[in-house]
C-alpha positions in Angstrom: 339.5 245.3 113.4 336.0 246.2 113.6 336.3 246.4 110.0 338.2 242.8 109.9 335.3 241.6 111.8 332.5 242.8 109.8 333.8 241.8 106.2 334.2 238.4 108.0 330.3 238.4 108.6 329.7 239.3 105.1 331.6 236.6 103.4 330.1 234.0 105.6 326.3 235.1 104.7 327.0 235.7 101.1 328.3 231.9 101.0 325.0 230.7 103.0 322.9 233.1 100.5 325.0 231.0 97.4 323.8 227.4 99.1 320.1 228.3 99.5 319.9 230.3 96.1 321.5 226.7 94.3 318.8 224.3 96.6 315.9 226.9 95.3 317.1 226.7 91.5 317.2 222.9 92.0 313.5 222.8 93.4 312.1 225.2 91.1 313.8 223.0 88.0 312.2 219.6 89.0 309.0 220.7 90.4 308.4 222.6 86.5 309.7 219.7 85.1 307.0 217.5 86.2 304.8 219.9 86.0 305.2 219.5 82.2 304.9 215.9 82.5 301.7 215.9 84.3 300.5 218.6 82.1 301.2 216.6 78.7 299.7 213.6 79.6 296.3 215.3 81.1 296.2 217.2 77.7 296.6 213.8 75.7 293.8 212.1 78.1 291.8 215.0 77.3 292.1 215.1 73.6 291.2 211.3 73.7 288.1 211.8 75.9 286.9 214.9 73.6 287.4 212.9 70.6 285.4 210.0 72.0 282.9 211.7 72.9 282.6 213.8 69.5 282.5 210.2 68.3 279.6 209.1 70.2 277.7 212.0 69.8 278.0 212.1 65.7 276.7 208.7 66.2 273.5 209.6 68.3 272.9 212.4 66.1 273.0 210.2 63.2 270.5 207.4 64.5 268.1 209.8 65.6 268.2 211.7 62.3 267.9 208.4 60.6 264.8 207.8 63.1 263.0 211.1 62.5 263.2 210.1 58.7 261.6 207.0 59.0 258.8 209.0 61.2 258.2 211.4 58.7 257.5 208.9 56.4 255.2 206.9 58.1 253.6 209.8 59.3 253.1 210.9 55.9 249.1 210.4 54.7 249.0 208.9 51.1 248.2 211.2 48.2 244.8 211.0 46.8 245.1 208.6 43.8 244.3 211.1 40.7 242.0 209.4 38.1 242.8 209.4 34.4 241.3 207.7 31.8 244.5 205.2 32.1 244.0 204.3 35.7 241.9 201.3 36.6 239.9 201.6 39.8 237.6 199.3 41.6 234.7 201.3 41.5 234.0 201.0 38.1 235.2 197.3 37.9 231.9 196.8 40.6 230.0 198.5 38.1 230.8 196.5 35.1 231.2 193.4 36.5 227.2 193.8 37.6 225.7 190.9 35.4 222.7 191.5 32.9 219.4 189.8 33.0 219.4 189.5 29.8 222.3 188.6 27.9 220.6 190.1 24.4 220.4 193.5 25.9 223.8 195.8 25.3 224.6 197.6 28.3 225.1 200.8 27.2 222.1 203.2 27.1 220.6 204.2 23.8 220.9 207.5 22.6 218.5 208.7 20.0 220.2 210.7 16.5 222.0 214.0 17.0 221.8 213.8 21.0 225.0 213.6 23.0 225.5 210.7 24.9 225.1 210.9 28.2 228.2 211.1 30.7 228.1 209.1 34.3 228.7 211.0 37.3 232.0 209.4 38.1 234.3 210.4 35.0 236.8 207.4 36.0 234.0 205.2 34.7 233.8 206.6 31.1 238.1 207.2 30.6 238.2 203.8 32.0 239.0 201.1 28.7 236.4 198.7 28.1 236.7 195.7 29.8 235.2 192.4 28.7 231.6 191.9 30.3 228.9 189.0 31.0 227.1 190.4 27.9 230.0 189.5 25.5 230.1 185.8 26.8 227.2 184.4 24.7 228.0 181.1 25.8 227.7 181.8 29.8 226.4 178.5 31.6 223.9 180.7 33.3 222.0 180.5 29.7 221.9 177.0 29.4 219.1 174.7 30.7 220.2 172.2 33.0 219.2 169.1 31.7 221.7 170.6 28.7 224.6 171.6 31.2 224.6 168.1 32.8 224.9 166.4 29.2 227.5 168.9 28.2 229.6 167.8 31.4 228.9 164.3 31.0 230.4 164.7 27.5 233.4 166.7 28.0 234.5 164.0 31.2 234.2 161.6 28.3 236.1 163.3 26.1 239.0 163.9 28.7 239.0 160.2 29.8 239.3 159.2 26.0 242.5 161.6 25.8 244.0 160.0 28.9 243.3 156.7 27.9 245.0 157.2 24.3 248.0 158.6 26.4 248.3 156.2 29.1 248.4 153.8 25.8 251.1 155.8 24.3 253.2 155.7 27.2 252.8 152.0 27.9 254.2 151.6 24.0 256.9 154.5 24.9 258.0 152.8 27.7 258.3 149.3 25.8 260.3 150.3 23.2 262.5 152.9 25.0 262.2 153.2 28.5 265.4 155.4 29.1 264.2 158.1 27.0 260.5 158.0 28.9 262.5 158.4 32.2 264.7 160.8 30.6 261.8 163.1 29.3 259.9 162.4 32.9 262.5 163.2 35.6 265.2 164.5 33.3 268.8 163.4 33.5 269.6 164.8 37.1 266.7 162.5 38.5 267.3 159.4 36.5 266.3 156.3 37.4 266.5 153.3 35.5 269.2 151.4 33.4 272.5 151.7 32.5 274.8 149.8 30.4 278.4 148.1 32.3 281.8 148.7 30.8 284.9 147.7 32.4 288.8 148.0 31.3 290.1 145.3 29.4 293.2 145.1 31.7 293.9 145.6 35.3 296.8 148.3 34.9 294.6 149.7 32.0 293.6 153.9 31.8 290.3 154.4 33.7 290.6 158.5 32.4 291.2 157.2 29.1 288.2 157.4 26.7 289.7 155.1 24.0 288.1 152.6 23.4 291.2 150.1 23.3 291.5 150.4 27.0 287.4 149.5 27.2 285.5 146.3 26.8 282.8 144.7 25.3 283.5 146.8 21.9 281.2 150.3 21.9 277.6 149.9 21.8 277.5 146.2 22.3 277.3 145.6 26.2 274.9 143.1 27.4 275.4 143.5 30.8 273.1 146.4 32.5 272.5 147.9 36.1 270.7 150.2 37.4 271.6 153.9 38.4 270.0 156.6 40.2 271.5 159.9 39.5 269.2 162.2 42.2 271.8 164.3 44.1 274.6 163.3 42.1 277.3 166.1 41.0 277.9 166.2 37.5 281.3 167.4 35.9 281.0 169.2 32.4 282.5 167.9 29.1 282.3 170.6 26.2 279.8 172.6 28.9 277.6 169.9 28.6 276.8 167.7 32.3 278.4 164.5 31.1 280.0 162.3 34.0 279.5 161.6 37.5 283.0 161.0 39.2 281.9 161.6 42.7 280.8 158.7 45.3 279.8 157.1 42.3 278.8 153.5 43.7 276.5 155.1 45.6 274.4 155.8 42.3 274.6 152.3 41.2 271.8 151.3 42.9 272.2 147.5 41.3 274.4 144.8 39.8 273.3 142.5 37.0 272.3 139.9 39.4 270.4 142.5 41.2 272.8 142.5 44.0 274.0 145.8 45.6 277.4 147.1 46.6 280.0 149.3 46.0 281.5 146.6 44.2 280.8 143.6 42.0 282.6 140.4 42.3 281.8 137.2 40.4 283.9 134.0 40.3 284.3 131.0 38.3 282.7 129.2 40.7 279.4 131.0 39.8 276.1 129.5 37.8 274.7 132.6 38.0 273.9 134.9 34.7 272.8 133.9 31.5 274.7 136.2 28.8 274.7 134.8 25.5 274.6 131.4 27.1 277.4 132.1 29.4 277.4 133.0 33.0 278.6 136.4 34.1 282.1 135.6 34.6 282.7 133.9 31.8 280.7 136.7 29.9 283.5 139.2 31.1 286.3 136.9 31.2 285.9 136.5 27.2 285.4 139.9 25.9 289.1 140.7 28.3 291.1 137.5 27.4 292.5 138.5 24.6 293.7 142.0 25.9 294.8 140.6 29.2 296.8 137.8 28.1 298.8 139.9 25.1 299.4 142.4 28.1 300.7 139.9 31.0 302.9 138.2 27.6 304.3 141.8 26.2 305.4 143.5 29.8 306.1 140.4 32.3 307.3 137.6 29.3 304.6 135.2 30.6 303.5 132.2 28.3 301.0 129.5 28.4 298.8 131.6 30.6 295.5 129.9 30.4 291.7 131.4 31.3 291.4 128.5 33.5 294.5 130.5 35.9 291.7 133.2 36.7 289.5 132.5 39.4 287.8 135.9 40.5 287.2 139.2 39.0 285.9 142.3 40.5 284.5 145.6 38.8 284.5 148.7 40.9 282.3 151.6 39.2 284.8 154.8 38.4 282.4 157.0 37.0 278.6 156.7 35.4 278.1 158.6 31.9 275.4 160.1 29.7 274.6 160.5 26.2 276.7 158.0 25.0 275.2 156.5 22.1 271.8 156.8 20.0 271.0 153.4 21.3 268.2 153.7 24.3 269.7 151.3 26.6 273.5 152.3 25.7 272.8 155.8 26.8 274.1 155.4 30.1 277.1 153.5 31.0 278.7 152.0 34.7 282.4 152.7 33.6 284.5 150.4 35.9 288.1 149.4 37.1 288.6 145.9 36.8 290.8 143.6 39.7 291.7 140.1 38.6 292.6 137.4 40.8 295.2 135.2 38.4 297.4 132.6 40.1 300.6 133.5 38.1 300.1 137.5 38.6 299.0 140.6 41.0 298.4 144.1 39.9 299.7 146.7 42.4 298.0 150.0 42.2 298.6 153.5 43.7 296.1 155.9 44.8 296.3 159.5 45.1 293.6 161.9 47.5 294.3 165.3 45.8 293.4 168.5 48.1 289.8 169.2 48.8 288.9 166.0 46.7 286.2 163.3 48.4 288.3 160.1 47.3 291.4 158.6 45.8 292.1 158.7 42.0 293.8 155.9 40.3 297.9 157.5 39.6 299.7 154.4 38.5 299.0 150.4 38.1 301.8 147.9 37.1 301.4 143.8 36.7 303.6 141.9 38.6 304.3 138.1 38.7 303.7 136.4 42.3 306.8 136.7 44.4 308.2 139.5 43.8 308.4 142.5 45.0 306.6 145.9 44.5 308.8 148.7 43.5 307.4 152.5 44.2 305.9 154.1 41.8 307.5 157.1 39.6 304.4 159.1 38.3 304.1 160.5 41.8 306.5 162.1 44.5 306.1 162.1 48.1 306.6 165.5 49.3 305.7 167.5 46.1 303.4 170.0 47.0 300.4 171.9 45.7 298.8 175.3 46.6 295.0 175.2 46.4 293.2 178.4 47.3 296.0 180.1 49.0 296.9 177.1 51.1 300.3 174.7 50.6 299.5 170.6 50.4 302.3 168.4 50.7 301.9 164.8 49.3 302.0 162.6 52.5 302.0 158.4 51.7 302.8 156.1 50.7 300.6 153.8 53.1 299.5 150.4 52.8 295.7 149.3 52.2 293.9 148.3 55.5 292.4 144.7 56.3 289.4 145.2 54.6 291.4 146.3 51.2 290.5 149.9 51.8 292.1 153.1 52.0 294.6 153.2 54.2 297.1 151.6 57.0 298.1 153.3 59.9 301.6 153.2 59.9 303.7 154.7 56.6 305.5 152.1 53.9 309.1 153.0 54.9 311.2 150.7 53.0 310.7 149.6 49.2 311.0 147.4 47.8 307.5 146.6 49.4 306.5 143.0 49.8 303.1 141.9 49.9 301.3 139.8 52.1 299.3 137.1 51.4 296.3 138.7 53.1 296.9 141.7 50.4 297.3 139.5 47.1 293.8 137.7 48.1 292.0 140.1 45.3 294.3 139.8 42.8 295.6 143.6 43.9 297.7 145.6 46.4 296.9 148.9 46.5 299.0 151.9 48.0 297.6 155.0 49.3 298.9 159.1 49.4 296.7 161.5 50.2 297.8 166.3 49.9 297.6 167.6 53.9 298.3 170.8 54.5 300.9 172.4 55.7 300.8 174.6 58.9 303.3 176.6 61.0 303.1 178.4 64.4 303.3 182.1 65.5 304.0 183.7 69.5 303.6 187.6 69.2 305.0 188.9 72.4 304.4 192.5 74.1 307.4 194.4 76.3 306.9 197.5 78.2 310.2 199.4 79.2 311.2 202.9 80.5 310.5 204.5 83.7 307.2 206.1 82.4 306.0 202.7 80.5 302.8 201.3 82.2 303.1 197.4 82.4 299.6 196.9 83.0 298.4 199.0 80.0 296.3 196.4 77.2 297.7 197.4 73.7 296.0 196.5 71.0 296.9 194.5 67.7 295.5 193.4 64.2 296.6 190.5 63.2 296.2 189.0 59.2 296.8 186.0 57.4 296.4 185.8 53.4 297.7 184.7 50.3 297.4 187.7 47.7 294.1 188.4 48.1 292.5 185.2 49.5 292.0 185.2 53.1 293.4 182.1 55.1 292.1 180.3 58.5 294.1 180.2 61.1 293.9 179.7 65.4 294.5 182.2 68.0 294.8 179.9 71.1 291.4 177.5 70.7 289.2 180.6 68.5 289.2 179.9 64.6 289.8 183.0 62.7 289.2 183.7 58.9 292.0 185.9 57.8 291.9 188.4 60.0 291.6 188.7 64.4 292.3 191.3 66.9 293.9 190.8 70.2 295.2 192.6 73.1 298.7 192.2 74.7 300.1 193.8 78.1 303.8 193.5 79.5 305.0 190.0 79.1 301.9 188.8 77.6 302.2 185.8 74.5 299.4 185.2 72.1 300.5 182.1 70.1 298.9 181.8 66.2 298.3 178.0 65.3 297.3 176.4 61.9 299.3 179.1 60.1 298.7 178.2 56.4 302.6 177.6 55.3 303.1 180.3 52.3 301.0 182.9 53.9 302.0 186.5 54.1 300.9 186.8 58.2 301.2 190.8 59.2 301.0 192.0 62.7 299.8 195.9 63.3 300.0 197.4 66.5 297.8 200.6 67.4 300.0 203.9 67.3 300.8 204.8 70.5 303.0 207.6 69.9 300.5 210.0 71.0 301.1 208.8 74.6 304.9 209.3 73.7 305.7 205.2 73.8 308.4 204.1 70.7 307.8 201.0 69.3 309.8 198.4 67.8 309.7 194.8 67.0 312.1 192.2 66.6 311.0 188.7 64.1 312.9 185.7 65.1 316.0 187.6 67.1 316.5 189.6 64.3 317.7 192.9 64.7 315.2 195.3 66.2 313.5 197.6 63.7 311.9 200.6 64.4 307.8 200.8 63.6 304.5 199.4 64.0 303.9 197.2 61.6 305.7 193.7 61.9 305.6 191.3 58.2 306.3 187.6 57.7 306.5 187.1 53.9 305.6 183.6 52.4 306.2 181.9 55.8 307.5 178.5 56.2 308.2 175.9 58.9 311.2 175.9 61.4 313.0 172.8 61.2 310.1 171.4 59.1 308.3 171.2 62.4 304.5 172.7 62.4 305.0 173.3 66.7 308.1 175.5 66.1 307.2 178.4 66.3 308.2 181.8 64.7 308.6 184.8 67.6 307.6 188.5 66.9 308.2 191.2 69.8 307.2 194.1 70.0 308.6 196.2 72.6 306.6 199.7 73.9 309.3 202.3 75.4 308.1 205.3 77.6 311.1 207.8 79.3 310.5 210.7 81.2 311.0 213.2 78.8 308.9 216.4 79.1 308.0 218.9 76.0 310.8 221.3 77.4 313.6 218.3 76.2 315.1 218.1 79.7 316.0 214.2 80.1 315.1 213.3 83.6 318.1 210.4 83.8 321.0 213.3 82.9 319.2 216.7 83.9 319.3 216.5 87.9 323.1 215.7 87.7 324.3 218.4 85.3 322.3 220.9 87.8 324.3 219.8 90.6 327.6 219.6 89.0 327.2 223.2 87.5 326.1 224.5 90.9 329.1 223.1 92.6 331.3 224.3 89.8 329.5 227.7 90.6 329.9 227.6 94.3 333.5 226.9 94.1 334.5 229.6 91.6 332.6 231.8 94.1 334.8 230.7 97.0 337.7 230.9 95.0 337.5 234.3 93.9 336.6 235.5 97.5 339.8 234.1 98.7 341.9 235.7 95.9 340.4 239.5 96.7 341.1 238.3 100.3 345.0 237.6 99.8 344.9 240.3 97.4 
């Protein structure tokens, strides 16, 4: 009996001991795992601190060395100049410049035959090249008597006055004979102020870009209409590598028209009596010069017959360009080339104007004559919605807009229905204008940050760099309300978003997050809800608008995940449960073995 009691106590103690051992193992594994995690993060932080400190010390050392070098250079005394025969010094100059009282006496001391010349104490004087002295100037005024000097001055002044008078006479003659040449010679063509001959298209639907004389009136070198121009500050266009034309802000450089009026255009009417060109008014002179071409053009294109000069009541000239070097005839060297609008009782003209990207004004794209009462068809020479890429930015043609109340560009509402019926106001000047312009295409990008994992720091600010380019061209864009040029840097914490606006369509957008793998973050990203990809660089090539809407944003989401995975490879999501299950299985085995031994 005593033996059996002792065996039962031993079994009980074995069970208690087993439970204690198992509990101790669980505690020790947990403590060691968290210790490894803590030590790993501490080591990473120490490494970053040491690197940062080393960088700062290196910058301070570099700055200190630069200051020391500068101080040494400043403190180093200048080396004394070694005088040679090839160098000039101030001391011999003082000696040489001393005037001689007697201009006929040479400055060099006389040397007897057979004697060596006496050398000055300062060797630099003898090695210095000889410079002109007062003794070499026999015509020094000091040697002339006072009375003779006054006479000489008077004679010089008389000669100068006569020369000036002669020069003024020549200038006056030149001014009368060739005023344009005189003006050009005085101020050059870039600062020319003077007369220019006026030429204009022979028909309202003519081609202003053409230099073919068949489109223009009067005949070459025959215009008798002259205005005044001022080319100061003008931007010249080169033709054959030579400044030839002014096309931008042309009306600003036309000072006056033939009737001495100023303005961005010149209007002449049948009822006007002003002007006397070959015995004609300005209106009749212009109408006669274009009548053959104007009438023939309408008869050919519209089938109009019986058109009379009396049907034309008003003509408007608008400067299209200023050109130079057009003729050897003085008054024909400069031209004011104009488009023409004609008020006719039977017809009108429709003109389509386009403003190109980055241009300051509109250019004529198409013009067509219509019989009054008919609707206008849209032009086929330009397509609304067509695109151009200028300096990496994509532009789209937007229009057509009607003219505003003043006849200029352009109305508030686009024309949506074609053919278009002109209003009486639009027909008042004989021309109906339509306008289109290129606008840049933009889109929007949202950048979002998400932090996951039981060890992820949701308050940490993660650093990003953003690049927007087209090839090698850096493009502008906005982040919130801040304008950027090509690149920018941002920081995001968990669940934060930054919006990129005014991102040019066609650009390549690259978003790069700093590498946080040393902090054991795993980075991935998605673009527009695509499949998640591992990495810290997201790129959208040739970005386009979504739903043809600038404000519909592309979504780029970066996810940083960090779980408690120590360097031992143990995963705290599963390891404790595996250990517990193993301990239970081991305890069950020990109990089963003990019972089997007792039964045996």
